[in-house]
N, C-alpha and C positions, 0 to 999 in steps of 0.2 A: 307642271308633275315629275317630281322624281318617280322613275322605276325600275325595279332592281327586279333578278332572278336570282332562286334559292334552289340549293340544290335540295332533293325530295322522294323520296321514295312512297307511293300509293300501295298498301297492305291489308290484304283480308285477315282479320283474324277474328275467330269463332264466327258469330253470325253479328259482327260489324265490319267497317270499314275505317280506313285512316290515312292522313297523310305524314307518315314520319319523316322528322327531322334531324339532323346531331345538333347538337348542340353548338358543336363549335363551327359550324356554316351559318348559324341565325346571324344578325347583323347586332343585336343587343341582348342585355340578359335584362331588361327591363321587363317585367311582366306586365306593364301596361302596354306598353309599344309592340309586345308581343302581341296580346291579344286583339290589337287591329287588325298587325300583320294575318293573325290566323283568320282573322272572320271574312277578310278583305280574301286570303286562299279559297276559305270552305263558299264563300257565296253568301253570305249571313251581312245584315238581314235583309230578306228576301219576303216582303209583307203576300209575294205569289207562290208562297210555301216551297218553291221548286230549286233553288239556287245554283240557277243556270248557269250566273255569272261567276260558279267558281266550283269547287271541288265535290261539295256536298252531294246530296239525293233528297235532300225536302225531308226528310225524318232523320228523329235524334243520334238512331245506332251509326248514321254516315257521315256526319257530323261532327267528325273530331279531328282533333288533333295532339302529337305524339313529339318531346323531346329525349334523343337516348345521349349517353356520355358515358366515360371511365368512370366506374363510379370509385373513389378514394376511401370508402369503408373496407374494414376489412373483413365482413360478412358478406359482400356484394364484388360482382365484377360488372354492372352495370347500375346506373343511375336512372329512373322511368318515369317522366314525366306528365301526365296527361290532362287536356284540355277539351271539354265540353263545351262546343257552340250551339246557341242557340238557333233556328231555324228563320225565324221572321222576327228575332229583338237583335239589338248590338249586343249579345251578352257572353262573355267567354268565363266559363267557372272553370278553377284551377283547384277545387275542393274536393276530388273525389278519384277515382278507379276506373276503370273501363278492364274489366276483369276477360270481357273477350277479344280487347286488342295485345292484353299482356301474352296472349299466346302466341303472338307475333314478335314478341319483344326479342325473345331467345335466340330464335332463327332470323330475326334483322343483322341482331350485335355479330351473329358471326356470320351471315350474307354480305354484310359493310365490311368486315374487315377488324371491328373493336374487340371482339375475342377470337382468339388461337383456340380452333376445336381438334379433338381426337378423332379417328374413325370412330363409326360407330355412336352408340349414346351417349351424349352429351349432360351435363346438369349447368346452365347459368343461372346466377346468383343473384336476383335482382332487386336491388332496395326501389320501389314505391313510394317515389319523395312526398305522391299526395298524401299520401295515411299513414306515412312512416312505419310502414310494414317490409318484411322479406316473403318474397315469392322464388321457389323455386323452379324452375323452367327444364322440364328432359326431355329431350327429342333425340332422333337420330340425324349425323352426317355422314356421308358417303362423299368421296374425293373432295373432301374440303367443303363442299356444300351442305344447307340442310336440305333434307331430302322433303322434298314438294306430294310426290306420289305415295299413294300409302292403301291403306285396304280398313281405313279408317271413317265413318260420316256421321256427322251430328245433324241433328235437326233444325232444317232452316238454311243447310246449305247442300246445293245442288252438288251430286258424286261424291267422288273419296278422296281422303290425302290420307298425308302422313300426320300420327297420333302427337299431341302435347300434351305429357300432364303436368298441372298447377298446381304445388303446392303451397298453398297458405300459410307459413309459420304466426302459431300464434297469432289469429286474423282478431281478438278480441279487440272493442275499443278503438277501431281505424277513425272513427270519423267526431268520438265524443268520450273516450278515453276508459268506456267501460262498453262488455258484453250486454250487459243490460241496464243501460243506460238512464232507467228509472228506478233500479234495485226491483223491479217486480217482473212478472213473467208474464202479467197481464194487467191493463193498467185502463179500468173506464173513464171515459170522457165526454163531456158535454158538449154538440154541436148546436148552435144557433137556429134554430128551426127544424132539428131534427130529431133531436133527445138524445141520451145517452147512448153510447157505445165501446163495444169492449176492443181494444186494440194489443197486439203484443209488440214492442218494439226491441229488436237486437241490433246488434251494432257486430256486425265482423265481417268485414272486408271492406263492408259501406252501411249507414245506417239505414235501416226498411223497419217499414211499420208495416203490420199483416192485420188484415181487417178477414174475417170469415162471412163470404160471401152471401149468406142467403141472411144476414142481421143487417145488409144493405137492400136485401129482396134482389138479389141476383144471383146466376144459378154459380157461376164460376166457370161457366164453358161457353160467354159469350165468345162473338170474334172483337177482334182489334176495331174493326167498322162500328160493328154494332154497337161497344161501350164508347166511344168514339163520338156516335152519334147522341147518345144518352146525355145530352147535356145538364139534364138535373143530377145526377149521379159522377157524374165528373167531378162536379161542382162540389159536391159533398165527400168525393173524395180527396179533391185537392185542399177542400176545409180542413178537413180530418190533417193530412199532411203535412200544413201549415200551422195549425193548432200544435201537434206533436213533435217542430222542429221547436217551437218555445219551450214546450216538456222538457227537451231531452237539451236545452242549452244550445243548439245548435245555431239560434237567433235570438234577438231581443224582442220582435214583435212578429206577429201575423204576417204583416205587409212585407217584412224583410226576410224573409226564408225564401234561402238558394231555390231557383228551380231546378239543380240536380241533387240537391241532399237535403234531408233524408228521402229515400224514395220509398214508394209505397207499394203495396201488392194484395190483390184478393187471396183468396185460398178456400179449395173446397177438398171434399172427400173425392178420391176416382170415382171420376164418372166418363162415360162415352162421349164422343164430340168428333166434329170432322175437323182436320187439321187444315193449313191453310192452300195447302195441296190438293185437299180432296178428299184424303186418309182418313180412314177410320179407325181411330184411337181409342181404344179399350180400355173400360178399367181396370182389367187385371193386368194392363202392358203398365201402369200408373201406380205410386205410392201415395201421392199427394197432386192433386190437379192447381194450378196457380194460371193468374192475369197479373201483369207488372206493369208500372208506368213510369214514364220518364218522359221528362222536359214535357208536360203536360198534357201525353199523347200515350195511347197503350200502345205497350210495346208488341212485336210480332214475332217474337220469338221471348227471351229472357235475358236481361243484363248478363254479362260473366261475372259481377260482382256479388247480382242478386242471388245466380246460380250457388255460387258460395254461403251465402246467408243461407238461403233457404235450407240445404245441407246441415248447415251448423244449429238453428232454429228448430229443426224439426227432433235432434237429439236432443237439447233440452228441455226436462219435464214440465212438464203445466205452460207450455206456449200453445198459443194457438193452431199454430201447424204442427206440434208434439200431438196435441191433442184429436187432429181431424187424421194426422196420417192412417197409411197402413199400417196395422198393429205387429206383422210380421217382419217389416220390411228390415232391408238389411243397411244399418248407419253409414254403410262407408261408400255404399251405389244405391242411394236413394234415387228413385226414377220419377223425374220432376215432370209433368203433361204440361206443355204448354201449346199458344197459339199454331208452332210449326211442326210440333210435335213431340219428343220425349228426350231429355237431357238428363244424364246424369253427372249427380255432384255425391260426395260423401265428407266427414268429420269425424274426427277423434274428441269427444267433451267428456270434461272430468267433472269431480266435484270436489273443491280444497275449501277447509274451512268454510262447509254451510255456502261456500260461493261457486257457482259456474265458470270453469274455465273451458275454452275453446284453444284446444292444443294445436290443432292443425287442420287444415281444411283441402279439401282434393278435388279436382274437376278436370276435365279435358276438353281439348278444342283442336283445332285442326288451323291453319294458316294457307297466304299462298300471297307471294307477293305480285302485285299486278303492272308495276309501272314503276320505270327509275327515269327520273330527269331533274326539271327543275321547272318552280312554278311563278310567275310571275307577282309581282306586288306593286 
């Protein structure tokens, strides 16, 4: 068996971790061959769900790989390709973005010498290959390197770090080509053995389906473990997701729906709950309460692109998130309650020719390089 060591860096971005590669260091550009390599790197598939034989950690938020290279585009400095690896299946999906790891892309590009920075505040223009979108990453540089320490904290990550601002330019239609893939702010669909249910499908940074938690007989404040243990509700949620995959044209059948897209979440009006660290999250600290699902499991925080999407969806009049959010909330600083606490997202949404248009979406993340070296394949 041939073995090979490949240069890599392990990064935390937001509430995710992933193995970062420079395109020039990879032995091939073939997607199928790279998928096999990344599955080995992460330790998938693992029926035990622990990924002990790789760099993954048993949940979707740390089962990820990233490819970075200098960009040839005039509007970008680097190209960023994201790969989501399933934990228990030999699946590598190249069809979406990770908004959390997006927060590490700019600093990584400076740290590894791909970008020559200036002292102080820098803006790195990122071309997100999977979604064909541009993201501007703004962060501080000191002595030629990204500032890691700071006074900014995000829900789900212990301690403070330097803030990264992410501006998603024209994020609408990243997966389907349309901000509202069905043309409607609300659709009613029929689910076998359940009945009719209303959904809002919004494609901003990622295609995402919203369900009013109470329509499923849920409170919207359940913990990830409680939701994952509720097999009947999880089955309904995934059946809704697969049905909407066909409805939006992402797949030609429910059986062929990808695991990673469209994403799906339940939302409710702000409610009191306990976060995973047992902090009391009060309803007046939030503008909307959400629980998101990734790769068939409940996310312990909120996917970064889902955070971007919530900000946009809540700003579109008539959607489920817009209808249930706090009415006096600031669209540029929407407070999103999730299992790990509260995150802030924002968006500027306009209406042109009777159509909604997402001009920009804003999210704040932190990052930290964890290790640099080589991975064995």
